[in-house]
BADONU-828973 format. One record per residue (C-alpha): residue in one letter; x, y, z. Coordinates in steps of 0.5 Angstrom, whole numbers, padded with zeros to 4 digits, always signed. Layout:
// BADONU-828973
AXYZ ...
//
This chain:
// BADONU-828973
X+0030+0027-0062 X+0026+0021-0065 X+0025+0021-0073 X+0018+0020-0075 X+0016+0018-0082 X+0011+0022-0086 X+0005+0017-0084 X+0006+0018-0077 X+0006+0025-0077 X+0000+0025-0082 X-0004+0021-0077 X-0002+0025-0071 X-0004+0032-0074 X-0010+0029-0077 X-0012+0023-0074 X-0017+0018-0077 X-0023+0016-0073 X-0022+0020-0066 X-0029+0019-0064 X-0034+0015-0060 X-0037+0010-0064 X-0045+0011-0064 X-0048+0004-0062 X-0042+0001-0061 X-0042-0007-0059 X-0035-0008-0057 X-0031-0004-0053 X-0023-0005-0051 X-0020-0001-0045 X-0012-0002-0044 X-0007+0002-0040 X-0008+0007-0035 X-0007+0015-0034 X-0003+0014-0028 X+0002+0010-0033 X+0002+0015-0038 X-0002+0011-0043 X-0009+0009-0044 X-0013+0007-0050 X-0021+0006-0051 X-0023+0003-0057 X-0030+0002-0059 X-0033-0002-0065 X-0039-0003-0069 X-0039-0010-0071 X-0045-0013-0076 X-0048-0019-0071 X-0049-0023-0078 X-0042-0023-0081 X-0038-0020-0075 X-0035-0015-0080 X-0032-0009-0076 X-0037-0003-0080 X-0034+0003-0076 X-0028+0004-0071 X-0026+0010-0066 X-0021+0011-0061 X-0020+0016-0055 X-0013+0016-0052 X-0009+0019-0047 X-0001+0019-0049 X+0004+0021-0054 X+0004+0023-0061 X+0006+0016-0063 X+0000+0013-0059 X-0005+0017-0063 X-0002+0016-0069 X-0002+0008-0068 X-0009+0008-0065 X-0011+0012-0072 X-0008+0007-0076 X-0011+0001-0072 X-0018+0004-0074 X-0016+0005-0081 X-0013-0002-0081 X-0019-0006-0078 X-0025-0003-0081 X-0028-0007-0086 X-0025-0014-0083 X-0028-0019-0080 X-0027-0020-0072 X-0023-0027-0074 X-0018-0023-0079 X-0017-0017-0074 X-0015-0022-0069 X-0009-0024-0073 X-0007-0017-0073 X+0000-0016-0070 X+0003-0009-0067 X+0008-0010-0072 X+0003-0009-0077 X+0001-0003-0074 X+0008+0000-0074 X+0009-0002-0082 X+0002+0001-0084 X+0006+0008-0081 X+0012+0006-0085 X+0015+0005-0078 X+0016+0007-0071 X+0022+0010-0067 X+0024+0004-0063 X+0023+0008-0056 X+0015+0008-0059 X+0014+0001-0061 X+0010+0000-0054 X+0004+0005-0057 X+0003-0001-0063 X+0003-0006-0057 X-0002-0002-0053 X-0007-0002-0060 X-0006-0009-0061 X-0008-0010-0054 X-0014-0006-0054 X-0017-0009-0060 X-0016-0016-0057 X-0020-0013-0051 X-0025-0011-0055 X-0026-0017-0059 X-0027-0021-0052 X-0032-0016-0050 X-0036-0017-0056 X-0036-0024-0055 X-0038-0024-0048 X-0031-0026-0046 X-0026-0024-0040 X-0020-0020-0043 X-0014-0023-0040 X-0010-0017-0039 X-0002-0020-0039 X+0000-0014-0034 X-0004-0018-0029 X-0003-0025-0030 X+0004-0027-0028 X+0010-0024-0023 X+0010-0017-0023 X+0017-0015-0026 X+0016-0007-0027 X+0012-0004-0021 X+0012+0003-0024 X+0008+0001-0030 X+0005-0005-0028 X+0008-0010-0033 X+0009-0017-0031 X+0013-0023-0034 X+0007-0026-0038 X+0007-0019-0042 X+0014-0019-0043 X+0015-0026-0045 X+0009-0025-0050 X+0012-0019-0053 X+0019-0022-0053 X+0016-0028-0057 X+0012-0024-0062 X+0017-0019-0064 X+0024-0023-0063 X+0027-0019-0058 X+0034-0020-0055 X+0036-0014-0051 X+0034-0010-0045 X+0033-0004-0049 X+0028-0007-0054 X+0024-0010-0048 X+0024-0003-0045 X+0022+0000-0052 X+0016-0005-0053 X+0013-0005-0046 X+0016+0001-0042 X+0018-0004-0037 X+0024-0001-0034 X+0024+0005-0037 X+0023+0009-0031 X+0027+0008-0024 X+0031+0002-0027 X+0030-0002-0021 X+0027-0008-0025 X+0033-0009-0030 X+0036-0015-0027 X+0029-0018-0027 X+0027-0016-0034 X+0034-0019-0036 X+0032-0026-0032 X+0026-0026-0036 X+0029-0025-0043 X+0035-0030-0042 X+0029-0035-0040 X+0026-0033-0047 X+0032-0034-0051 X+0034-0041-0047 X+0027-0043-0050 X+0029-0040-0057 X+0035-0044-0057 X+0031-0050-0054 X+0026-0050-0060 X+0032-0050-0065 X+0032-0042-0067 X+0038-0038-0068 X+0038-0032-0063 X+0044-0028-0063 X+0044-0023-0057 X+0046-0016-0059 X+0050-0012-0053 X+0046-0010-0048 X+0046-0002-0049 X+0045+0002-0043 X+0038+0005-0042 X+0040+0011-0038 X+0045+0017-0038 X+0048+0014-0031 X+0049+0007-0034 X+0052+0010-0040 X+0057+0014-0036 X+0059+0008-0032 X+0060+0003-0038 X+0064+0009-0041 X+0068+0009-0035 X+0069+0002-0035 X+0072+0002-0042 X+0077+0008-0040 X+0079+0004-0034 X+0081-0002-0038 X+0085+0002-0043 X+0088+0007-0038 X+0094+0002-0035 X+0096+0002-0043 X+0096+0010-0043 X+0099+0011-0036 X+0105+0006-0038 X+0107+0011-0044 X+0106+0017-0039 X+0099+0019-0041 X+0092+0019-0039 X+0085+0020-0041 X+0079+0023-0037 X+0071+0023-0039 X+0069+0030-0040 X+0062+0030-0042 X+0057+0025-0046 X+0051+0028-0050 X+0047+0022-0054 X+0052+0018-0058 X+0058+0023-0057 X+0063+0022-0052 X+0068+0028-0050 X+0075+0026-0047 X+0081+0030-0045 X+0088+0027-0046 X+0093+0028-0041 X+0100+0028-0040 X+0104+0025-0045 X+0098+0023-0049 X+0096+0031-0050 X+0101+0033-0054 X+0103+0026-0058 X+0103+0026-0065 X+0099+0019-0065 X+0093+0022-0060 X+0088+0022-0066 X+0090+0014-0067 X+0089+0013-0059 X+0082+0017-0060 X+0080+0013-0066 X+0082+0006-0062 X+0078+0009-0056 X+0072+0010-0060 X+0072+0003-0063 X+0072+0000-0056 X+0066+0005-0053 X+0062+0003-0059 X+0063-0004-0058 X+0062-0004-0051 X+0056+0000-0051 X+0052-0003-0057 X+0052+0003-0061 X+0056+0008-0066 X+0060+0012-0062 X+0063+0019-0064 X+0069+0021-0059 X+0071+0028-0059 X+0077+0031-0056 X+0077+0036-0051 X+0084+0040-0050 X+0087+0040-0057 X+0088+0033-0059 X+0085+0031-0066 X+0081+0025-0068 X+0082+0023-0076 X+0077+0026-0080 X+0073+0020-0082 X+0071+0020-0074 X+0066+0015-0072 X+0066+0007-0072 X+0062+0004-0078 
//
């Protein structure tokens, strides 16, 4: 379950400027209903001062999309187009006191809609980064140019972060390898520019991948346990909880708690997140539980 700030909840339940602006002279359309998110932003811009006098939105999407769109309109009303153009997706998220990582793509969509509306007002053609480069994610029509842009703007370093910010790879997972190639290219560019980039472990993004990663760790540890007449089997995984069954000599061993604590630490390191191991079948892990 995602944790939403009070401000996100406020803008979801009572969104500001959920409307079509009358006499709008700037319109920005991004996303598509088929991909699950779509946003139309309408603006009334003073032609003399280029100040945004009114803004409204219509969105098809989740609660975070509504809250992000609502926040965007509040931020830009009263600003000049030049000031508005400098607003980033992180500014939208910060205005809402943060968004869950899995919902950051909603703030990116708001930023894109704003740029599209500004281009529309100026009579320019908005270049949609989703259609500019090599197609990477067919499910959400995301290309490498879009990924590179969002990675650079938000200093992303992991596959999971790219999925959260762009939705690319969030469906069938077939494009994960391609996304990693693009991400590696971006990181190489950072390093070439002299930036310090520490790449975090790539966390699994699906239950299938998580099971595979857990099994890989257990396979690495199994010979050590089997040498003492024991073994370990994966029983279940639920979010950050991994349920294991110790068998053979390990099941009644007085050091079973220490064994589970060691496995817990190895799993946390391999998965790039804090994992708590729960024993199934009688063994007990130390009460401290979890890896800090």
